[in-house]
C-alpha positions in Angstrom: -0.8 9.5 12.5 -0.2 11.3 9.3 -3.3 11.7 7.1 -3.2 9.8 3.8 -4.5 11.4 0.6 -7.8 10.1 -0.6 -6.8 10.8 -4.2 -4.4 8.6 -6.3 -0.9 9.4 -5.9 1.4 9.0 -8.9 4.6 10.6 -7.2 6.9 9.3 -4.6 5.2 11.2 -2.0 6.6 12.9 1.1 8.6 15.4 -1.0 10.9 12.6 -2.2 10.0 13.0 -5.8 10.2 10.4 -8.5 12.5 12.3 -11.1 16.3 12.0 -11.6 18.7 9.5 -10.7 19.6 8.1 -7.2 23.3 7.7 -6.3 23.8 3.9 -5.9 27.1 2.4 -4.4 26.1 -1.3 -5.1 23.6 -3.5 -6.6 23.7 -7.3 -6.4 22.3 -10.3 -5.0 23.0 -13.5 -3.0 21.4 -16.7 -1.7 21.2 -17.3 2.0 20.5 -20.5 4.0 19.7 -23.9 2.6 21.2 -27.1 3.0 22.8 -30.0 0.8 20.5 -33.1 0.5 21.2 -36.4 -1.3 18.5 -38.0 -3.7 18.7 -41.7 -4.1 16.5 -44.4 -5.7 14.9 -42.1 -8.3 14.5 -43.4 -11.8 16.5 -42.0 -14.6 14.8 -39.8 -17.3 15.7 -38.5 -20.8 15.4 -34.9 -22.1 16.0 -33.0 -25.2 17.8 -29.7 -24.2 16.9 -27.7 -27.1 14.5 -28.3 -30.2 16.1 -30.8 -32.7 18.8 -31.4 -30.2 20.3 -34.7 -28.9 18.7 -36.8 -26.4 20.4 -36.3 -22.9 20.2 -38.8 -20.2 19.5 -37.5 -16.9 20.3 -39.1 -13.5 18.4 -37.2 -10.7 20.2 -39.1 -8.1 22.8 -37.0 -6.1 23.3 -33.8 -4.2 21.1 -30.8 -4.4 20.7 -27.6 -2.4 17.3 -26.7 -0.9 15.8 -24.3 1.4 17.9 -21.3 0.3 16.6 -17.9 -0.1 17.3 -15.2 -2.8 18.0 -11.6 -1.7 18.6 -8.8 -4.0 20.3 -5.6 -2.6 20.6 -1.9 -3.5 22.9 0.0 -1.5 23.2 3.8 -1.6 26.3 5.9 -2.0 25.0 8.2 0.9 22.1 6.5 2.7 20.3 8.7 5.2 19.9 5.7 7.6 22.2 3.0 8.9 19.3 0.7 9.1 18.7 -1.4 6.0 15.1 -2.0 5.0 14.2 -5.7 4.3 11.1 -6.2 2.2 9.3 -9.5 2.6 6.4 -10.5 0.5 3.4 -12.5 1.1 2.1 -16.1 0.4 2.1 -17.3 -3.2 4.1 -14.2 -4.2 7.8 -13.0 -4.6 9.8 -9.9 -4.4 8.3 -8.4 -7.7 5.6 -7.0 -5.4 7.9 -4.4 -4.2 9.7 -3.4 -7.5 7.0 -2.2 -9.8 3.2 -1.9 -9.4 0.9 -3.8 -11.9 0.0 -0.6 -13.5 3.6 0.4 -14.1 4.3 2.9 -11.2 7.5 2.7 -9.2 7.2 0.2 -6.2 8.2 0.6 -2.6 11.7 -0.6 -3.3 12.4 2.7 -5.3 10.3 4.8 -2.7 12.4 3.8 0.2 15.6 4.0 -1.8 14.6 7.6 -2.7 13.8 8.0 1.1 17.4 7.2 1.9 17.5 3.4 2.9 19.5 0.6 1.6 16.9 -1.9 0.5 17.0 -5.7 0.4 14.1 -7.4 -1.4 13.8 -11.3 -0.8 12.2 -14.1 -2.8 11.5 -16.3 0.2 12.3 -20.1 0.2 10.6 -21.9 -2.7 9.6 -18.7 -4.3 10.9 -16.8 -7.6 14.7 -17.0 -7.9 15.1 -18.9 -4.7 14.1 -22.1 -6.7 12.3 -25.3 -5.9 13.2 -28.6 -4.7 11.8 -32.1 -5.5 8.6 -33.3 -3.9 7.9 -35.4 -1.9 11.7 -36.3 -1.6 12.5 -32.8 -0.2 9.3 -30.9 0.1 6.9 -33.1 1.7 3.9 -32.1 -0.5 2.8 -30.9 -3.8 2.6 -27.0 -4.3 -0.4 -24.9 -4.3 -1.3 -22.5 -7.3 -3.3 -19.4 -6.8 -6.2 -18.9 -8.9 -7.6 -15.5 -10.1 -10.9 -16.2 -8.3 -9.2 -16.8 -5.0 -7.1 -13.8 -5.3 -9.9 -11.6 -6.3 -12.7 -12.6 -3.9 -10.6 -13.7 -0.9 -7.1 -12.9 -0.4 -6.7 -9.6 -1.9 -10.5 -8.6 -1.5 -10.9 -6.9 -4.9 -14.7 -7.8 -5.0 -17.3 -9.9 -2.9 -18.2 -13.5 -3.3 -19.2 -14.4 -6.7 -17.6 -11.3 -8.3 -14.8 -12.7 -10.4 -15.3 -13.6 -14.1 -12.7 -14.4 -16.6 -14.0 -11.6 -18.8 -12.9 -8.4 -17.5 -16.1 -6.5 -18.3 -18.1 -8.9 -16.1 -16.0 -8.5 -13.0 -17.4 -6.6 -10.1 -15.3 -4.8 -7.5 -15.9 -3.4 -4.0 -17.1 0.3 -4.5 -14.2 2.6 -4.6 -11.6 -0.1 -4.9 -8.0 1.4 -4.9 -6.5 -1.4 -6.7 -6.0 -0.8 -10.5 -8.4 -3.7 -11.5 -7.7 -3.2 -15.2 -4.4 -4.4 -14.6 -5.4 -7.8 -13.0 -3.8 -10.1 -15.5 -0.5 -8.2 -14.9 -0.9 -8.8 -11.1 -1.8 -12.5 -11.7 1.7 -12.9 -13.6 3.3 -12.2 -10.2 1.7 -15.3 -8.7 4.1 -18.1 -8.0 3.7 -21.7 -6.5 3.9 -22.2 -2.9 4.2 -25.1 -0.3 2.6 -25.5 3.0 5.5 -27.4 4.5 8.4 -24.9 4.4 7.5 -22.4 7.3 10.6 -23.6 9.4 12.9 -23.4 6.4 11.6 -19.9 5.5 11.9 -18.6 9.0 15.4 -19.8 9.2 16.5 -18.1 6.3 14.8 -14.8 7.3 16.4 -15.1 10.7 19.9 -15.6 9.1 19.2 -12.6 6.9 18.5 -10.4 9.9 21.6 -11.8 11.8 24.0 -11.1 9.0 23.1 -7.3 8.5 25.8 -4.8 9.6 23.2 -2.9 11.6 19.9 -3.2 12.9 17.3 -3.9 10.3 13.7 -2.5 9.4 11.4 -5.4 8.6 8.7 -4.3 6.2 6.5 -7.2 5.5 3.2 -8.1 3.8 0.7 -10.7 4.6 2.2 -14.1 5.2 5.5 -12.4 5.4 4.2 -10.7 8.5 4.3 -13.7 10.5 7.9 -14.4 9.7 8.9 -10.8 10.4 7.2 -10.7 13.8 8.8 -13.9 14.8 12.2 -12.8 13.4 11.9 -9.8 15.7 11.1 -12.2 18.8 14.2 -14.5 17.8 16.7 -11.5 17.6 15.3 -8.3 19.1 18.8 -6.7 19.4 19.0 -7.1 15.5 15.8 -5.4 14.7 15.1 -1.5 14.6 11.4 -1.8 13.7 8.7 -4.0 12.3 6.1 -2.7 9.9 3.5 -5.3 9.1 1.1 -4.7 6.1 -2.0 -6.9 6.7 -0.2 -9.9 8.4 -2.1 -13.0 8.1 -0.8 -14.4 11.4 1.1 -13.5 14.5 2.7 -15.1 17.4 0.6 -16.6 20.2 0.8 -14.2 23.2 0.9 -17.3 25.4 3.9 -18.7 23.6 5.8 -15.6 22.7 7.3 -13.1 25.3 6.3 -9.6 24.1 8.5 -7.9 26.8 11.5 -8.9 24.8 10.4 -6.4 22.1 10.6 -3.3 24.2 12.7 -0.9 22.1 11.5 -2.5 18.8 8.5 -0.3 17.5 5.7 -2.1 15.6 3.3 -0.7 12.9 0.2 -2.8 11.7 -1.5 -1.3 8.6 -5.0 -2.5 7.5 -7.2 -1.7 4.6 -10.8 -2.0 3.9 -13.5 -4.8 3.6 -11.9 -7.1 6.0 -15.1 -8.2 7.7 -16.7 -9.2 4.3 -14.0 -11.9 3.8 -13.9 -14.9 6.1 -10.1 -15.5 5.9 -9.5 -11.9 7.1 -12.4 -11.8 9.6 -10.7 -14.8 11.3 -7.1 -13.7 10.8 -7.2 -10.0 11.9 -8.3 -10.7 15.6 -5.5 -13.1 16.0 -3.0 -10.4 14.9 -4.9 -7.8 17.2 -4.2 -10.2 20.2 -0.5 -9.9 19.4 -0.6 -6.1 19.2 -2.4 -6.0 22.4 0.2 -8.1 24.0 2.8 -5.8 22.9 1.1 -2.8 24.4 0.6 -4.6 27.6 4.4 -5.4 27.5 5.2 -1.6 27.1 6.2 -2.0 23.4 5.6 0.9 21.1 3.0 -0.6 18.9 0.6 1.3 16.4 -2.5 -0.1 14.9 -3.5 1.8 11.7 -6.9 1.0 10.4 -7.3 3.0 7.2 -11.0 3.3 6.9 -11.3 4.5 10.4 -9.1 7.4 9.4 -11.4 8.1 6.3 -9.2 6.2 3.9 -11.5 3.7 2.1 -11.3 1.2 -0.7 -7.8 -0.2 0.0 -7.3 -3.9 -0.8 -4.9 -6.4 0.5 -2.5 -5.3 -2.1 -1.5 -1.9 -0.2 1.7 -1.5 -2.0 0.0 -1.8 -5.4 -3.2 0.3 -4.6 -3.5 3.6 -6.4 -2.6 5.4 -3.2 0.5 3.1 -2.4 2.8 6.1 -2.3 0.6 7.8 0.3 0.7 4.8 2.6 4.5 4.5 2.0 4.8 8.1 3.0 2.8 7.4 6.3 5.1 4.6 7.0 8.1 6.7 6.3 6.9 9.4 8.8 6.1 6.8 11.3 9.7 5.7 11.1 11.0 9.3 11.1 9.2 10.1 14.5 11.3 7.1 15.7 14.7 8.7 14.6 15.2 5.9 12.1 16.2 8.0 9.3 18.3 10.6 11.1 21.2 11.7 8.9 23.5 11.1 11.6 22.6 7.7 12.0 24.0 6.9 8.6 27.6 7.0 9.4 29.5 3.8 8.5 
């Protein structure tokens, strides 16, 4: 496995460079999945559409679409790979995670475009531009909203228990933290509501996205998105070229999923620091490890990359936003290159 720089990287890494234009063939977006539902028996409402405007009566009864997923695509004029790269975010987040880091550096969307891949960034069902639906009429429960304390002390592992404080000067971080903590408020702006009842809707939308690509896709996922990516590969192994999972929060049960179906679909799991100090991750990682070991037992090419064991310390759960995010992306890219997923001859259309 390629060594990762122990110092902050501010360039695109891997000799890709971050200056100059990229030659783009097409930029756009679409929604995929979803279904039409009919709302009945709901009381009418009244609203003022604009300050000092007229009162507008609203009848909420009727047909709406729910369960759809927003996808933004950027297609290159001369891609180096025929395999599109699908970037899937984690829980309580949306596709902005991949676009620009909280401290203003280019995100992994641009990194992998410069590396020669067509890139599709999703806002999963219920997140961002995918839109919401009424609850409990369509979504069975109320949404959850992420607090800064939960993000800082548990999910993203920026500091130990009791280390969060609303005043920046009084926050405590893990020693050597790679996340740019002075930009925490910018990161918090990316948090979006999430529901706990939409796994099936989300999986269906992701599976449909994979099925509708012109070529086998590379699934690059983060956190909650990891479970969806691993299952999407199980559901359609012939449509998936590789799965890259950044700290997945879950994985298929080896007793319920047949890992042998994934021979020919390489997997990479990437993990940061301080996992054992946070209960959620101390419980989650062994479950993912069981799936990785099941893949190995089934003869699948599966790589487990533990950054601290390779001398890379301080990475948080926000691997794509840490100050060495480009170096981590470079390691992912070289892993893909060793599996010939970016060979120029593979880009013929």
